[in-house]
Backbone as ProteinMPNN parsed JSONL, in Angstrom:
{"seq_chain_A": "MGFGHRLARMLMGIMGKVYVWLDRRVAYTDEEVSTVLGLTIDNDLQKCSRYELCRRVEKEFGLKEGEFWNLHSTQKIRFAVQSVRNMKGPSKFEMGY", "coords_chain_A": {"N_chain_A": [[-9.009, -24.037, -1.535], [-5.699, -23.266, -3.078], [-2.817, -22.275, -2.152], [-1.361, -20.244, -4.388], [-3.554, -19.797, -6.007], [-5.134, -18.098, -3.322], [-3.243, -16.535, -3.459], [-3.166, -15.034, -5.983], [-5.594, -13.83, -5.798], [-5.304, -12.035, -3.867], [-3.551, -10.491, -5.128], [-4.881, -9.55, -7.497], [-7.118, -8.202, -5.966], [-5.416, -5.873, -4.801], [-4.61, -4.664, -7.146], [-6.686, -3.678, -8.647], [-7.539, -1.604, -6.586], [-5.352, -0.38, -6.909], [-5.375, 0.459, -9.728], [-8.204, 1.816, -9.528], [-7.328, 3.926, -8.038], [-5.689, 5.691, -9.797], [-7.242, 5.616, -11.418], [-8.795, 7.894, -10.783], [-7.105, 10.106, -10.868], [-7.033, 10.672, -13.646], [-7.598, 12.408, -16.416], [-9.794, 12.363, -19.084], [-10.232, 12.53, -22.424], [-12.731, 14.249, -24.313], [-13.453, 12.607, -26.856], [-12.636, 10.35, -25.572], [-15.081, 10.155, -23.613], [-17.414, 10.47, -25.014], [-18.199, 8.392, -26.785], [-18.491, 4.808, -27.019], [-16.803, 2.454, -28.328], [-18.594, 3.358, -30.703], [-20.863, 3.384, -29.995], [-23.183, 6.055, -28.626], [-22.367, 8.07, -25.738], [-24.396, 9.148, -23.285], [-24.505, 12.466, -22.042], [-25.128, 12.861, -19.172], [-23.881, 10.863, -18.423], [-21.235, 10.812, -19.196], [-19.965, 12.232, -17.539], [-19.806, 11.28, -15.254], [-17.852, 9.564, -12.561], [-15.793, 6.392, -11.843], [-17.045, 5.247, -9.727], [-19.725, 6.224, -9.389], [-20.945, 5.147, -12.13], [-20.854, 2.082, -11.336], [-22.825, 3.006, -9.192], [-25.068, 3.408, -10.356], [-25.383, 1.234, -11.959], [-25.886, -0.432, -9.776], [-28.642, 0.477, -8.959], [-29.771, 0.711, -10.978], [-29.988, -2.131, -11.112], [-31.451, -2.988, -8.985], [-29.366, -3.746, -7.332], [-27.495, -4.298, -3.946], [-25.641, -1.221, -2.408], [-22.939, -0.876, -3.252], [-22.332, -3.954, -4.144], [-21.832, -4.264, -6.604], [-20.042, -2.876, -7.185], [-17.925, -4.126, -5.914], [-17.35, -6.072, -7.209], [-14.919, -7.806, -8.762], [-13.165, -7.061, -11.822], [-13.708, -8.897, -14.563], [-15.709, -10.323, -13.041], [-17.911, -8.044, -13.209], [-17.98, -7.522, -16.083], [-18.496, -10.111, -16.89], [-21.466, -10.445, -15.496], [-22.563, -8.114, -17.042], [-22.635, -9.326, -19.419], [-24.784, -11.109, -19.402], [-26.744, -10.079, -18.423], [-27.175, -8.262, -20.579], [-27.789, -10.615, -22.588], [-29.869, -11.768, -21.208], [-32.046, -9.975, -21.589], [-32.061, -9.657, -23.805], [-33.471, -11.757, -25.111], [-33.788, -15.433, -26.536], [-31.879, -16.178, -29.778], [-32.411, -16.314, -33.112], [-31.185, -18.302, -33.976], [-30.574, -19.657, -31.584], [-33.184, -20.439, -31.489], [-33.725, -22.513, -33.448], [-34.337, -21.626, -35.967]], "CA_chain_A": [[-8.214, -23.424, -2.343], [-4.563, -23.23, -2.716], [-1.739, -20.985, -1.864], [-1.738, -19.562, -5.644], [-5.205, -19.013, -5.406], [-5.195, -17.089, -2.645], [-2.199, -14.995, -3.602], [-3.456, -14.442, -7.269], [-6.978, -13.26, -5.589], [-5.068, -10.936, -2.969], [-3.097, -9.552, -6.077], [-5.629, -9.271, -7.904], [-7.536, -6.886, -5.215], [-4.419, -4.733, -4.87], [-4.075, -3.963, -8.395], [-8.243, -3.356, -8.728], [-7.622, -0.482, -5.77], [-4.158, 0.681, -7.45], [-5.905, 1.268, -10.534], [-9.232, 2.556, -8.818], [-6.434, 5.234, -7.308], [-5.078, 5.773, -10.843], [-8.301, 6.546, -12.923], [-9.447, 8.925, -10.544], [-6.312, 10.999, -11.583], [-6.817, 10.771, -15.471], [-8.667, 13.143, -17.371], [-10.144, 11.569, -19.7], [-10.623, 13.662, -23.166], [-14.255, 14.098, -24.718], [-13.485, 11.821, -27.557], [-12.84, 8.692, -24.912], [-15.906, 9.71, -23.313], [-18.588, 10.621, -25.524], [-18.679, 7.186, -27.476], [-17.492, 4.078, -26.613], [-16.888, 1.452, -29.329], [-19.319, 3.489, -31.51], [-22.054, 3.979, -28.622], [-22.793, 7.608, -27.925], [-22.653, 8.119, -24.084], [-25.497, 10.588, -23.077], [-23.938, 13.417, -21.454], [-24.827, 12.712, -17.94], [-22.881, 9.504, -17.819], [-19.951, 11.038, -19.776], [-19.341, 13.516, -16.222], [-19.712, 10.355, -14.3], [-16.979, 8.636, -11.891], [-15.918, 5.171, -12.283], [-17.465, 4.824, -8.479], [-21.168, 6.694, -9.771], [-21.132, 4.675, -13.06], [-21.111, 1.127, -10.772], [-23.987, 3.157, -8.337], [-25.848, 3.863, -11.046], [-25.822, -0.281, -12.667], [-26.923, -1.034, -8.97], [-29.945, 0.919, -8.756], [-30.654, -0.312, -12.373], [-30.653, -3.392, -11.237], [-31.512, -3.612, -7.828], [-28.709, -4.16, -6.219], [-27.115, -3.274, -2.628], [-24.722, -0.792, -2.626], [-21.221, -1.526, -3.267], [-22.194, -4.899, -4.246], [-21.167, -4.268, -7.89], [-18.702, -1.8, -7.289], [-16.929, -4.401, -4.777], [-16.582, -6.934, -8.06], [-13.61, -7.533, -9.633], [-13.808, -6.466, -13.298], [-14.159, -9.889, -14.913], [-16.959, -10.569, -12.937], [-18.89, -6.771, -13.994], [-18.446, -7.84, -17.149], [-19.814, -11.589, -16.835], [-22.968, -9.745, -14.749], [-23.313, -7.351, -18.201], [-22.87, -9.861, -20.987], [-25.299, -11.972, -18.972], [-27.789, -9.265, -18.27], [-27.413, -8.316, -22.079], [-28.237, -11.885, -22.988], [-31.442, -12.198, -20.57], [-32.95, -8.707, -22.135], [-32.477, -9.547, -25.731], [-33.812, -12.962, -25.604], [-33.2, -15.877, -27.472], [-31.688, -15.308, -30.935], [-33.489, -16.95, -33.81], [-30.282, -19.597, -33.908], [-31.002, -20.747, -30.521], [-34.797, -21.062, -31.547], [-33.767, -23.233, -34.495], [-34.627, -20.723, -37.242]], "C_chain_A": [[-6.835, -23.236, -2.131], [-3.758, -22.219, -2.278], [-1.613, -19.672, -2.841], [-2.452, -19.375, -5.874], [-5.319, -18.282, -4.966], [-4.704, -15.787, -2.681], [-2.684, -14.415, -4.747], [-4.729, -13.723, -6.608], [-6.376, -12.136, -4.802], [-4.206, -9.558, -3.834], [-3.956, -9.128, -7.024], [-6.601, -7.787, -7.327], [-6.611, -5.963, -4.903], [-4.093, -3.901, -6.136], [-5.722, -3.491, -8.698], [-7.645, -1.566, -7.521], [-6.4, 0.387, -6.038], [-5.241, 1.226, -8.628], [-7.594, 1.94, -10.277], [-8.69, 3.832, -8.274], [-6.341, 6.224, -8.414], [-5.909, 6.394, -11.659], [-8.59, 7.49, -12.195], [-8.857, 10.095, -10.757], [-5.88, 11.224, -13.021], [-7.763, 11.171, -15.494], [-8.766, 12.598, -18.394], [-10.611, 13.033, -21.019], [-12.479, 13.174, -23.335], [-14.144, 12.672, -25.787], [-13.663, 10.506, -26.643], [-13.781, 8.456, -23.975], [-17.275, 9.957, -23.652], [-19.188, 9.848, -26.366], [-17.529, 6.435, -27.115], [-18.11, 2.766, -27.493], [-18.216, 1.814, -30.292], [-20.883, 3.836, -31.185], [-21.85, 5.001, -28.373], [-23.059, 7.155, -26.64], [-23.485, 9.482, -23.938], [-24.568, 10.995, -21.665], [-23.584, 13.638, -20.11], [-23.906, 11.646, -17.685], [-20.979, 9.928, -18.367], [-19.545, 11.982, -18.35], [-19.184, 12.356, -15.163], [-18.342, 9.595, -13.858], [-16.893, 7.032, -12.074], [-17.156, 4.375, -11.232], [-19.147, 4.846, -8.918], [-21.433, 6.18, -10.278], [-21.381, 3.262, -12.278], [-22.474, 1.526, -9.723], [-25.154, 2.821, -9.518], [-26.557, 2.336, -11.735], [-26.293, -0.937, -11.237], [-28.236, -0.905, -8.476], [-30.582, 0.467, -10.071], [-30.757, -1.676, -12.489], [-31.195, -4.022, -10.012], [-30.876, -4.101, -6.914], [-28.424, -3.595, -5.042], [-26.223, -2.435, -3.568], [-23.677, -1.314, -2.273], [-21.263, -2.956, -3.696], [-21.755, -5.045, -6.164], [-19.774, -3.715, -7.925], [-17.408, -2.594, -6.745], [-16.471, -5.974, -5.74], [-15.593, -6.979, -8.297], [-14.154, -7.821, -11.315], [-14.189, -7.737, -14.062], [-15.479, -10.168, -14.616], [-17.837, -9.537, -12.919], [-19.341, -7.315, -15.161], [-19.171, -8.788, -17.768], [-21.261, -10.968, -16.658], [-23.241, -8.654, -15.707], [-23.718, -7.919, -18.749], [-24.142, -10.723, -20.867], [-26.394, -11.05, -18.819], [-28.43, -8.634, -19.66], [-28.184, -9.425, -23.16], [-29.871, -11.866, -22.604], [-32.597, -11.016, -20.974], [-33.231, -9.448, -23.49], [-33.518, -10.896, -25.765], [-33.356, -14.034, -26.277], [-32.877, -15.424, -29.106], [-32.661, -16.506, -31.949], [-32.575, -18.345, -33.996], [-30.818, -20.129, -32.778], [-32.565, -21.069, -30.642], [-34.712, -21.837, -32.755], [-33.976, -22.6, -35.797], [-33.24, -20.757, -38.208]], "O_chain_A": [[-6.555, -23.01, -0.954], [-4.324, -21.154, -2.032], [-1.692, -18.498, -2.478], [-2.397, -18.198, -6.229], [-5.648, -17.302, -5.634], [-5.093, -14.67, -2.341], [-2.707, -13.185, -4.701], [-4.827, -12.639, -7.184], [-6.955, -11.075, -5.032], [-4.134, -8.36, -3.559], [-3.629, -8.021, -7.45], [-6.768, -6.727, -7.93], [-7.184, -4.904, -4.649], [-3.509, -2.819, -6.194], [-5.583, -2.391, -9.233], [-7.454, -0.51, -8.124], [-6.277, 1.537, -5.614], [-5.865, 2.275, -8.465], [-7.99, 2.648, -11.203], [-9.457, 4.768, -8.046], [-6.743, 7.378, -8.262], [-5.672, 7.341, -12.408], [-8.774, 8.448, -12.945], [-9.535, 11.116, -10.87], [-4.853, 11.727, -13.478], [-8.769, 10.753, -14.92], [-7.692, 12.202, -18.847], [-11.108, 14.12, -20.727], [-13.17, 12.297, -22.816], [-14.795, 11.686, -25.441], [-14.581, 9.709, -26.832], [-13.873, 7.374, -23.396], [-18.206, 9.755, -22.872], [-20.306, 10.096, -26.819], [-16.351, 6.747, -26.937], [-19.224, 2.242, -27.472], [-18.909, 0.877, -30.688], [-21.762, 4.356, -31.871], [-20.753, 5.362, -27.948], [-23.744, 6.175, -26.345], [-23.214, 10.588, -24.405], [-24.135, 10.327, -20.726], [-22.572, 14.178, -19.664], [-23.2, 11.647, -16.677], [-19.914, 9.445, -17.983], [-18.402, 12.426, -18.463], [-18.413, 12.546, -14.222], [-17.721, 9.018, -14.75], [-17.904, 6.434, -12.442], [-17.895, 3.437, -11.531], [-19.826, 3.821, -8.854], [-22.54, 5.83, -9.867], [-22.548, 3.006, -12.576], [-23.195, 0.586, -9.387], [-26.011, 1.952, -9.363], [-27.752, 2.184, -11.987], [-27.033, -1.916, -11.327], [-28.876, -1.724, -7.818], [-31.696, -0.043, -10.184], [-31.28, -2.344, -13.381], [-31.396, -5.23, -9.891], [-31.302, -4.709, -5.931], [-28.909, -2.486, -4.816], [-25.996, -2.583, -4.769], [-23.425, -2.023, -1.299], [-20.128, -3.431, -3.674], [-21.414, -6.108, -6.683], [-18.75, -4.046, -8.523], [-16.25, -2.199, -6.884], [-15.648, -6.799, -5.342], [-15.013, -5.928, -8.026], [-15.081, -8.47, -11.8], [-15.394, -7.638, -14.295], [-16.353, -10.278, -15.476], [-18.921, -9.979, -12.54], [-20.508, -7.584, -15.444], [-20.02, -8.715, -18.656], [-22.096, -10.995, -17.561], [-24.243, -8.025, -15.366], [-24.906, -7.783, -19.04], [-24.671, -11.12, -21.905], [-27.333, -11.612, -19.382], [-29.627, -8.49, -19.911], [-28.881, -9.195, -24.149], [-30.824, -11.925, -23.38], [-33.795, -11.134, -20.717], [-34.296, -9.723, -24.044], [-34.399, -10.864, -26.625], [-32.287, -13.751, -26.818], [-33.49, -14.498, -29.636], [-33.431, -17.35, -31.491], [-33.169, -19.412, -34.152], [-31.565, -21.099, -32.913], [-33.092, -21.908, -29.912], [-35.819, -21.898, -33.291], [-33.693, -23.295, -36.773], [-33.209, -20.128, -39.266]]}, "name": "protein", "num_of_chains": 1, "seq": "MGFGHRLARMLMGIMGKVYVWLDRRVAYTDEEVSTVLGLTIDNDLQKCSRYELCRRVEKEFGLKEGEFWNLHSTQKIRFAVQSVRNMKGPSKFEMGY"}
């Protein structure tokens, strides 16, 4: 791993911590938490902090505490996309229909 790669990872870590710090200080509107991309969000999830939501993901998928929370954002998205793909099973296209 070269210097540029290490520097990028270090900066991503710092930016992640800054993002979490800022996120704790933002008051989201009802519109921002009640639906996401047309998906209605349950009331209990609307009230959860970023950390609490990550803990729920960890519990749902049987992960250790902090395992999901400590991932970089892109890794979290990659985990979510692969999990959804695994839950849905192969598409008709992938099965040759």
